[in-house]
mmCIF file of the N, C-alpha and C atoms, coordinates in Angstrom:
data_MODEL
# 
_entry.id   MODEL 
# 
loop_
_atom_site.group_PDB 
_atom_site.id 
_atom_site.type_symbol 
_atom_site.label_atom_id 
_atom_site.label_alt_id 
_atom_site.label_comp_id 
_atom_site.label_asym_id 
_atom_site.label_entity_id 
_atom_site.label_seq_id 
_atom_site.pdbx_PDB_ins_code 
_atom_site.Cartn_x 
_atom_site.Cartn_y 
_atom_site.Cartn_z 
_atom_site.occupancy 
_atom_site.B_iso_or_equiv 
_atom_site.pdbx_formal_charge 
_atom_site.auth_seq_id 
_atom_site.auth_comp_id 
_atom_site.auth_asym_id 
_atom_site.auth_atom_id 
_atom_site.pdbx_PDB_model_num 
ATOM 1   N N  . UNK A 1 1  ? 20.254 -79.040  139.280 1.00 0.00 ? 1  UNK A N  1 
ATOM 2   C CA . UNK A 1 1  ? 19.789 -79.209  137.987 1.00 0.00 ? 1  UNK A CA 1 
ATOM 3   C C  . UNK A 1 1  ? 20.570 -78.994  137.191 1.00 0.00 ? 1  UNK A C  1 
ATOM 4   N N  . UNK A 1 2  ? 20.776 -79.854  136.429 1.00 0.00 ? 2  UNK A N  1 
ATOM 5   C CA . UNK A 1 2  ? 21.905 -79.626  135.099 1.00 0.00 ? 2  UNK A CA 1 
ATOM 6   C C  . UNK A 1 2  ? 21.530 -78.648  134.374 1.00 0.00 ? 2  UNK A C  1 
ATOM 7   N N  . UNK A 1 3  ? 22.175 -77.072  134.600 1.00 0.00 ? 3  UNK A N  1 
ATOM 8   C CA . UNK A 1 3  ? 22.047 -75.971  133.647 1.00 0.00 ? 3  UNK A CA 1 
ATOM 9   C C  . UNK A 1 3  ? 23.092 -75.424  133.382 1.00 0.00 ? 3  UNK A C  1 
ATOM 10  N N  . UNK A 1 4  ? 23.270 -74.942  132.663 1.00 0.00 ? 4  UNK A N  1 
ATOM 11  C CA . UNK A 1 4  ? 24.815 -74.648  131.848 1.00 0.00 ? 4  UNK A CA 1 
ATOM 12  C C  . UNK A 1 4  ? 25.399 -72.910  132.811 1.00 0.00 ? 4  UNK A C  1 
ATOM 13  N N  . UNK A 1 5  ? 26.550 -72.744  133.329 1.00 0.00 ? 5  UNK A N  1 
ATOM 14  C CA . UNK A 1 5  ? 26.548 -72.137  133.900 1.00 0.00 ? 5  UNK A CA 1 
ATOM 15  C C  . UNK A 1 5  ? 26.512 -70.747  132.687 1.00 0.00 ? 5  UNK A C  1 
ATOM 16  N N  . UNK A 1 6  ? 27.376 -70.672  131.683 1.00 0.00 ? 6  UNK A N  1 
ATOM 17  C CA . UNK A 1 6  ? 27.170 -69.337  131.035 1.00 0.00 ? 6  UNK A CA 1 
ATOM 18  C C  . UNK A 1 6  ? 26.345 -70.056  129.590 1.00 0.00 ? 6  UNK A C  1 
ATOM 19  N N  . UNK A 1 7  ? 26.352 -68.913  128.920 1.00 0.00 ? 7  UNK A N  1 
ATOM 20  C CA . UNK A 1 7  ? 25.583 -68.910  127.556 1.00 0.00 ? 7  UNK A CA 1 
ATOM 21  C C  . UNK A 1 7  ? 26.793 -69.907  126.552 1.00 0.00 ? 7  UNK A C  1 
ATOM 22  N N  . UNK A 1 8  ? 26.331 -70.736  125.725 1.00 0.00 ? 8  UNK A N  1 
ATOM 23  C CA . UNK A 1 8  ? 27.453 -71.078  124.519 1.00 0.00 ? 8  UNK A CA 1 
ATOM 24  C C  . UNK A 1 8  ? 27.410 -69.603  123.448 1.00 0.00 ? 8  UNK A C  1 
ATOM 25  N N  . UNK A 1 9  ? 28.722 -69.308  123.316 1.00 0.00 ? 9  UNK A N  1 
ATOM 26  C CA . UNK A 1 9  ? 28.297 -68.373  122.168 1.00 0.00 ? 9  UNK A CA 1 
ATOM 27  C C  . UNK A 1 9  ? 28.583 -68.695  120.661 1.00 0.00 ? 9  UNK A C  1 
ATOM 28  N N  . UNK A 1 10 ? 28.231 -68.085  119.955 1.00 0.00 ? 10 UNK A N  1 
ATOM 29  C CA . UNK A 1 10 ? 27.765 -68.438  118.714 1.00 0.00 ? 10 UNK A CA 1 
ATOM 30  C C  . UNK A 1 10 ? 29.424 -68.715  117.925 1.00 0.00 ? 10 UNK A C  1 
ATOM 31  N N  . UNK A 1 11 ? 30.505 -68.474  118.306 1.00 0.00 ? 11 UNK A N  1 
ATOM 32  C CA . UNK A 1 11 ? 31.832 -69.301  117.899 1.00 0.00 ? 11 UNK A CA 1 
ATOM 33  C C  . UNK A 1 11 ? 31.981 -70.453  118.184 1.00 0.00 ? 11 UNK A C  1 
ATOM 34  N N  . UNK A 1 12 ? 31.978 -70.854  119.438 1.00 0.00 ? 12 UNK A N  1 
ATOM 35  C CA . UNK A 1 12 ? 32.122 -72.223  120.318 1.00 0.00 ? 12 UNK A CA 1 
ATOM 36  C C  . UNK A 1 12 ? 31.115 -72.797  119.491 1.00 0.00 ? 12 UNK A C  1 
ATOM 37  N N  . UNK A 1 13 ? 29.854 -72.544  119.510 1.00 0.00 ? 13 UNK A N  1 
ATOM 38  C CA . UNK A 1 13 ? 28.604 -73.519  118.758 1.00 0.00 ? 13 UNK A CA 1 
ATOM 39  C C  . UNK A 1 13 ? 29.090 -73.619  117.461 1.00 0.00 ? 13 UNK A C  1 
ATOM 40  N N  . UNK A 1 14 ? 29.644 -72.617  116.526 1.00 0.00 ? 14 UNK A N  1 
ATOM 41  C CA . UNK A 1 14 ? 29.939 -73.262  114.887 1.00 0.00 ? 14 UNK A CA 1 
ATOM 42  C C  . UNK A 1 14 ? 31.107 -73.841  115.073 1.00 0.00 ? 14 UNK A C  1 
ATOM 43  N N  . UNK A 1 15 ? 32.018 -73.977  115.623 1.00 0.00 ? 15 UNK A N  1 
ATOM 44  C CA . UNK A 1 15 ? 33.344 -74.492  115.805 1.00 0.00 ? 15 UNK A CA 1 
ATOM 45  C C  . UNK A 1 15 ? 32.468 -75.608  116.160 1.00 0.00 ? 15 UNK A C  1 
ATOM 46  N N  . UNK A 1 16 ? 32.021 -76.391  116.801 1.00 0.00 ? 16 UNK A N  1 
ATOM 47  C CA . UNK A 1 16 ? 31.874 -77.687  117.535 1.00 0.00 ? 16 UNK A CA 1 
ATOM 48  C C  . UNK A 1 16 ? 30.833 -78.193  116.409 1.00 0.00 ? 16 UNK A C  1 
ATOM 49  N N  . UNK A 1 17 ? 30.077 -77.327  115.312 1.00 0.00 ? 17 UNK A N  1 
ATOM 50  C CA . UNK A 1 17 ? 29.415 -78.107  114.157 1.00 0.00 ? 17 UNK A CA 1 
ATOM 51  C C  . UNK A 1 17 ? 30.549 -77.816  112.929 1.00 0.00 ? 17 UNK A C  1 
ATOM 52  N N  . UNK A 1 18 ? 31.433 -78.062  113.047 1.00 0.00 ? 18 UNK A N  1 
ATOM 53  C CA . UNK A 1 18 ? 31.980 -78.099  112.289 1.00 0.00 ? 18 UNK A CA 1 
ATOM 54  C C  . UNK A 1 18 ? 32.541 -79.338  111.374 1.00 0.00 ? 18 UNK A C  1 
ATOM 55  N N  . UNK A 1 19 ? 32.571 -80.530  112.124 1.00 0.00 ? 19 UNK A N  1 
ATOM 56  C CA . UNK A 1 19 ? 32.544 -81.916  111.900 1.00 0.00 ? 19 UNK A CA 1 
ATOM 57  C C  . UNK A 1 19 ? 30.922 -82.303  111.429 1.00 0.00 ? 19 UNK A C  1 
ATOM 58  N N  . UNK A 1 20 ? 29.626 -81.511  111.250 1.00 0.00 ? 20 UNK A N  1 
ATOM 59  C CA . UNK A 1 20 ? 28.934 -82.282  110.808 1.00 0.00 ? 20 UNK A CA 1 
ATOM 60  C C  . UNK A 1 20 ? 28.939 -81.965  109.546 1.00 0.00 ? 20 UNK A C  1 
ATOM 61  N N  . UNK A 1 21 ? 29.011 -82.961  108.610 1.00 0.00 ? 21 UNK A N  1 
ATOM 62  C CA . UNK A 1 21 ? 29.641 -82.773  107.477 1.00 0.00 ? 21 UNK A CA 1 
ATOM 63  C C  . UNK A 1 21 ? 28.712 -83.707  106.435 1.00 0.00 ? 21 UNK A C  1 
ATOM 64  N N  . UNK A 1 22 ? 28.372 -83.636  105.471 1.00 0.00 ? 22 UNK A N  1 
ATOM 65  C CA . UNK A 1 22 ? 27.450 -84.547  104.446 1.00 0.00 ? 22 UNK A CA 1 
ATOM 66  C C  . UNK A 1 22 ? 28.845 -84.893  103.485 1.00 0.00 ? 22 UNK A C  1 
ATOM 67  N N  . UNK A 1 23 ? 28.971 -86.335  103.554 1.00 0.00 ? 23 UNK A N  1 
ATOM 68  C CA . UNK A 1 23 ? 29.941 -87.050  102.725 1.00 0.00 ? 23 UNK A CA 1 
ATOM 69  C C  . UNK A 1 23 ? 29.664 -86.989  101.046 1.00 0.00 ? 23 UNK A C  1 
ATOM 70  N N  . UNK A 1 24 ? 30.456 -86.859  100.308 1.00 0.00 ? 24 UNK A N  1 
ATOM 71  C CA . UNK A 1 24 ? 30.257 -87.224  98.852  1.00 0.00 ? 24 UNK A CA 1 
ATOM 72  C C  . UNK A 1 24 ? 30.411 -88.325  98.810  1.00 0.00 ? 24 UNK A C  1 
ATOM 73  N N  . UNK A 1 25 ? 29.214 -89.128  97.995  1.00 0.00 ? 25 UNK A N  1 
ATOM 74  C CA . UNK A 1 25 ? 29.187 -90.675  97.718  1.00 0.00 ? 25 UNK A CA 1 
ATOM 75  C C  . UNK A 1 25 ? 30.291 -91.092  96.686  1.00 0.00 ? 25 UNK A C  1 
ATOM 76  N N  . UNK A 1 26 ? 30.731 -92.273  97.148  1.00 0.00 ? 26 UNK A N  1 
ATOM 77  C CA . UNK A 1 26 ? 32.250 -92.561  96.139  1.00 0.00 ? 26 UNK A CA 1 
ATOM 78  C C  . UNK A 1 26 ? 31.510 -93.180  94.416  1.00 0.00 ? 26 UNK A C  1 
ATOM 79  N N  . UNK A 1 27 ? 31.455 -92.738  93.376  1.00 0.00 ? 27 UNK A N  1 
ATOM 80  C CA . UNK A 1 27 ? 31.501 -93.020  92.350  1.00 0.00 ? 27 UNK A CA 1 
ATOM 81  C C  . UNK A 1 27 ? 32.444 -93.001  91.491  1.00 0.00 ? 27 UNK A C  1 
ATOM 82  N N  . UNK A 1 28 ? 32.129 -94.398  90.555  1.00 0.00 ? 28 UNK A N  1 
ATOM 83  C CA . UNK A 1 28 ? 33.344 -95.068  90.133  1.00 0.00 ? 28 UNK A CA 1 
ATOM 84  C C  . UNK A 1 28 ? 32.427 -95.232  88.170  1.00 0.00 ? 28 UNK A C  1 
ATOM 85  N N  . UNK A 1 29 ? 33.342 -95.383  87.349  1.00 0.00 ? 29 UNK A N  1 
ATOM 86  C CA . UNK A 1 29 ? 33.193 -95.424  86.235  1.00 0.00 ? 29 UNK A CA 1 
ATOM 87  C C  . UNK A 1 29 ? 32.971 -97.011  85.940  1.00 0.00 ? 29 UNK A C  1 
ATOM 88  N N  . UNK A 1 30 ? 31.678 -97.413  85.456  1.00 0.00 ? 30 UNK A N  1 
ATOM 89  C CA . UNK A 1 30 ? 31.373 -98.917  85.239  1.00 0.00 ? 30 UNK A CA 1 
ATOM 90  C C  . UNK A 1 30 ? 31.853 -99.107  83.565  1.00 0.00 ? 30 UNK A C  1 
ATOM 91  N N  . UNK A 1 31 ? 32.777 -99.763  83.405  1.00 0.00 ? 31 UNK A N  1 
ATOM 92  C CA . UNK A 1 31 ? 33.195 -99.900  82.028  1.00 0.00 ? 31 UNK A CA 1 
ATOM 93  C C  . UNK A 1 31 ? 32.505 -100.952 81.014  1.00 0.00 ? 31 UNK A C  1 
ATOM 94  N N  . UNK A 1 32 ? 32.245 -101.751 82.122  1.00 0.00 ? 32 UNK A N  1 
ATOM 95  C CA . UNK A 1 32 ? 30.668 -102.950 81.272  1.00 0.00 ? 32 UNK A CA 1 
ATOM 96  C C  . UNK A 1 32 ? 29.384 -101.991 80.742  1.00 0.00 ? 32 UNK A C  1 
ATOM 97  N N  . UNK A 1 33 ? 28.918 -101.195 81.634  1.00 0.00 ? 33 UNK A N  1 
ATOM 98  C CA . UNK A 1 33 ? 27.937 -100.205 80.986  1.00 0.00 ? 33 UNK A CA 1 
ATOM 99  C C  . UNK A 1 33 ? 27.941 -99.212  80.712  1.00 0.00 ? 33 UNK A C  1 
ATOM 100 N N  . UNK A 1 34 ? 29.237 -98.643  80.692  1.00 0.00 ? 34 UNK A N  1 
ATOM 101 C CA . UNK A 1 34 ? 29.831 -97.026  80.306  1.00 0.00 ? 34 UNK A CA 1 
ATOM 102 C C  . UNK A 1 34 ? 28.685 -95.757  81.124  1.00 0.00 ? 34 UNK A C  1 
ATOM 103 N N  . UNK A 1 35 ? 28.423 -96.353  81.940  1.00 0.00 ? 35 UNK A N  1 
ATOM 104 C CA . UNK A 1 35 ? 27.846 -95.307  83.394  1.00 0.00 ? 35 UNK A CA 1 
ATOM 105 C C  . UNK A 1 35 ? 28.520 -95.413  84.033  1.00 0.00 ? 35 UNK A C  1 
ATOM 106 N N  . UNK A 1 36 ? 28.427 -94.041  85.171  1.00 0.00 ? 36 UNK A N  1 
ATOM 107 C CA . UNK A 1 36 ? 28.809 -94.028  86.774  1.00 0.00 ? 36 UNK A CA 1 
ATOM 108 C C  . UNK A 1 36 ? 28.104 -94.811  87.221  1.00 0.00 ? 36 UNK A C  1 
ATOM 109 N N  . UNK A 1 37 ? 28.456 -95.210  88.491  1.00 0.00 ? 37 UNK A N  1 
ATOM 110 C CA . UNK A 1 37 ? 27.735 -95.639  89.670  1.00 0.00 ? 37 UNK A CA 1 
ATOM 111 C C  . UNK A 1 37 ? 28.343 -95.708  90.861  1.00 0.00 ? 37 UNK A C  1 
ATOM 112 N N  . UNK A 1 38 ? 27.362 -96.054  91.715  1.00 0.00 ? 38 UNK A N  1 
ATOM 113 C CA . UNK A 1 38 ? 28.150 -96.085  93.302  1.00 0.00 ? 38 UNK A CA 1 
ATOM 114 C C  . UNK A 1 38 ? 29.008 -97.547  93.258  1.00 0.00 ? 38 UNK A C  1 
ATOM 115 N N  . UNK A 1 39 ? 30.152 -97.209  93.972  1.00 0.00 ? 39 UNK A N  1 
ATOM 116 C CA . UNK A 1 39 ? 31.168 -98.530  94.619  1.00 0.00 ? 39 UNK A CA 1 
ATOM 117 C C  . UNK A 1 39 ? 30.220 -99.641  95.271  1.00 0.00 ? 39 UNK A C  1 
ATOM 118 N N  . UNK A 1 40 ? 30.288 -101.122 95.454  1.00 0.00 ? 40 UNK A N  1 
ATOM 119 C CA . UNK A 1 40 ? 29.551 -101.920 95.813  1.00 0.00 ? 40 UNK A CA 1 
ATOM 120 C C  . UNK A 1 40 ? 28.134 -102.062 95.822  1.00 0.00 ? 40 UNK A C  1 
ATOM 121 N N  . UNK A 1 41 ? 27.541 -101.612 94.959  1.00 0.00 ? 41 UNK A N  1 
ATOM 122 C CA . UNK A 1 41 ? 26.532 -101.615 94.397  1.00 0.00 ? 41 UNK A CA 1 
ATOM 123 C C  . UNK A 1 41 ? 25.758 -102.067 93.141  1.00 0.00 ? 41 UNK A C  1 
ATOM 124 N N  . UNK A 1 42 ? 24.722 -102.596 92.746  1.00 0.00 ? 42 UNK A N  1 
ATOM 125 C CA . UNK A 1 42 ? 24.219 -103.482 91.421  1.00 0.00 ? 42 UNK A CA 1 
ATOM 126 C C  . UNK A 1 42 ? 24.041 -101.923 90.843  1.00 0.00 ? 42 UNK A C  1 
ATOM 127 N N  . UNK A 1 43 ? 24.453 -101.995 89.397  1.00 0.00 ? 43 UNK A N  1 
ATOM 128 C CA . UNK A 1 43 ? 23.990 -100.746 88.499  1.00 0.00 ? 43 UNK A CA 1 
ATOM 129 C C  . UNK A 1 43 ? 22.792 -100.635 88.055  1.00 0.00 ? 43 UNK A C  1 
ATOM 130 N N  . UNK A 1 44 ? 22.383 -100.182 87.192  1.00 0.00 ? 44 UNK A N  1 
ATOM 131 C CA . UNK A 1 44 ? 20.904 -100.102 87.020  1.00 0.00 ? 44 UNK A CA 1 
ATOM 132 C C  . UNK A 1 44 ? 20.394 -101.068 85.804  1.00 0.00 ? 44 UNK A C  1 
ATOM 133 N N  . UNK A 1 45 ? 21.670 -101.679 85.258  1.00 0.00 ? 45 UNK A N  1 
ATOM 134 C CA . UNK A 1 45 ? 21.612 -102.669 84.205  1.00 0.00 ? 45 UNK A CA 1 
ATOM 135 C C  . UNK A 1 45 ? 21.923 -103.787 84.539  1.00 0.00 ? 45 UNK A C  1 
ATOM 136 N N  . UNK A 1 46 ? 21.522 -104.316 85.822  1.00 0.00 ? 46 UNK A N  1 
ATOM 137 C CA . UNK A 1 46 ? 21.978 -105.071 86.850  1.00 0.00 ? 46 UNK A CA 1 
ATOM 138 C C  . UNK A 1 46 ? 23.416 -106.170 86.742  1.00 0.00 ? 46 UNK A C  1 
ATOM 139 N N  . UNK A 1 47 ? 24.284 -104.887 86.696  1.00 0.00 ? 47 UNK A N  1 
ATOM 140 C CA . UNK A 1 47 ? 25.795 -105.495 86.392  1.00 0.00 ? 47 UNK A CA 1 
ATOM 141 C C  . UNK A 1 47 ? 26.617 -105.014 88.282  1.00 0.00 ? 47 UNK A C  1 
ATOM 142 N N  . UNK A 1 48 ? 27.257 -106.140 88.438  1.00 0.00 ? 48 UNK A N  1 
ATOM 143 C CA . UNK A 1 48 ? 28.244 -106.172 89.836  1.00 0.00 ? 48 UNK A CA 1 
ATOM 144 C C  . UNK A 1 48 ? 29.666 -106.475 89.369  1.00 0.00 ? 48 UNK A C  1 
ATOM 145 N N  . UNK A 1 49 ? 30.642 -106.077 89.627  1.00 0.00 ? 49 UNK A N  1 
ATOM 146 C CA . UNK A 1 49 ? 32.234 -106.497 89.531  1.00 0.00 ? 49 UNK A CA 1 
ATOM 147 C C  . UNK A 1 49 ? 32.062 -106.721 87.775  1.00 0.00 ? 49 UNK A C  1 
ATOM 148 N N  . UNK A 1 50 ? 31.443 -106.356 87.073  1.00 0.00 ? 50 UNK A N  1 
ATOM 149 C CA . UNK A 1 50 ? 31.737 -106.766 85.653  1.00 0.00 ? 50 UNK A CA 1 
ATOM 150 C C  . UNK A 1 50 ? 30.736 -107.746 85.220  1.00 0.00 ? 50 UNK A C  1 
ATOM 151 N N  . UNK A 1 51 ? 30.006 -108.557 85.754  1.00 0.00 ? 51 UNK A N  1 
ATOM 152 C CA . UNK A 1 51 ? 29.145 -109.900 85.918  1.00 0.00 ? 51 UNK A CA 1 
ATOM 153 C C  . UNK A 1 51 ? 27.652 -109.118 86.194  1.00 0.00 ? 51 UNK A C  1 
ATOM 154 N N  . UNK A 1 52 ? 26.855 -109.859 84.866  1.00 0.00 ? 52 UNK A N  1 
ATOM 155 C CA . UNK A 1 52 ? 25.572 -109.846 84.785  1.00 0.00 ? 52 UNK A CA 1 
ATOM 156 C C  . UNK A 1 52 ? 24.737 -110.609 86.397  1.00 0.00 ? 52 UNK A C  1 
ATOM 157 N N  . UNK A 1 53 ? 24.065 -110.256 86.788  1.00 0.00 ? 53 UNK A N  1 
ATOM 158 C CA . UNK A 1 53 ? 23.646 -110.852 88.205  1.00 0.00 ? 53 UNK A CA 1 
ATOM 159 C C  . UNK A 1 53 ? 22.341 -110.480 88.146  1.00 0.00 ? 53 UNK A C  1 
ATOM 160 N N  . UNK A 1 54 ? 21.362 -109.712 87.968  1.00 0.00 ? 54 UNK A N  1 
ATOM 161 C CA . UNK A 1 54 ? 20.225 -109.203 87.716  1.00 0.00 ? 54 UNK A CA 1 
ATOM 162 C C  . UNK A 1 54 ? 19.610 -109.065 86.980  1.00 0.00 ? 54 UNK A C  1 
ATOM 163 N N  . UNK A 1 55 ? 18.388 -108.821 86.562  1.00 0.00 ? 55 UNK A N  1 
ATOM 164 C CA . UNK A 1 55 ? 17.745 -108.007 85.682  1.00 0.00 ? 55 UNK A CA 1 
ATOM 165 C C  . UNK A 1 55 ? 17.700 -106.842 85.852  1.00 0.00 ? 55 UNK A C  1 
ATOM 166 N N  . UNK A 1 56 ? 17.475 -105.924 84.568  1.00 0.00 ? 56 UNK A N  1 
ATOM 167 C CA . UNK A 1 56 ? 18.039 -104.967 84.503  1.00 0.00 ? 56 UNK A CA 1 
ATOM 168 C C  . UNK A 1 56 ? 16.230 -104.297 85.105  1.00 0.00 ? 56 UNK A C  1 
ATOM 169 N N  . UNK A 1 57 ? 16.839 -102.792 85.633  1.00 0.00 ? 57 UNK A N  1 
ATOM 170 C CA . UNK A 1 57 ? 15.119 -102.426 86.243  1.00 0.00 ? 57 UNK A CA 1 
ATOM 171 C C  . UNK A 1 57 ? 14.691 -101.130 85.218  1.00 0.00 ? 57 UNK A C  1 
ATOM 172 N N  . UNK A 1 58 ? 13.277 -101.489 84.768  1.00 0.00 ? 58 UNK A N  1 
ATOM 173 C CA . UNK A 1 58 ? 12.765 -100.854 84.050  1.00 0.00 ? 58 UNK A CA 1 
ATOM 174 C C  . UNK A 1 58 ? 12.305 -98.991  84.341  1.00 0.00 ? 58 UNK A C  1 
ATOM 175 N N  . UNK A 1 59 ? 12.302 -98.380  83.626  1.00 0.00 ? 59 UNK A N  1 
ATOM 176 C CA . UNK A 1 59 ? 12.393 -96.860  84.172  1.00 0.00 ? 59 UNK A CA 1 
ATOM 177 C C  . UNK A 1 59 ? 11.016 -96.825  83.853  1.00 0.00 ? 59 UNK A C  1 
ATOM 178 N N  . UNK A 1 60 ? 9.985  -97.063  84.444  1.00 0.00 ? 60 UNK A N  1 
ATOM 179 C CA . UNK A 1 60 ? 8.641  -96.623  84.684  1.00 0.00 ? 60 UNK A CA 1 
ATOM 180 C C  . UNK A 1 60 ? 8.450  -96.068  85.624  1.00 0.00 ? 60 UNK A C  1 
# 
């Protein structure tokens, strides 16, 4: 049966888990709307790459 021969220490466990991180989202300043938005996504006002491509979403 697959059973570990020795218990994994706290240090070994924590060293393994150092790579499990949450990356901060990439945010850019949109000059057409004057807001900050995430890259490669349509802004809340309907702009993408400086062009209006969708209707603005309502804040209801």
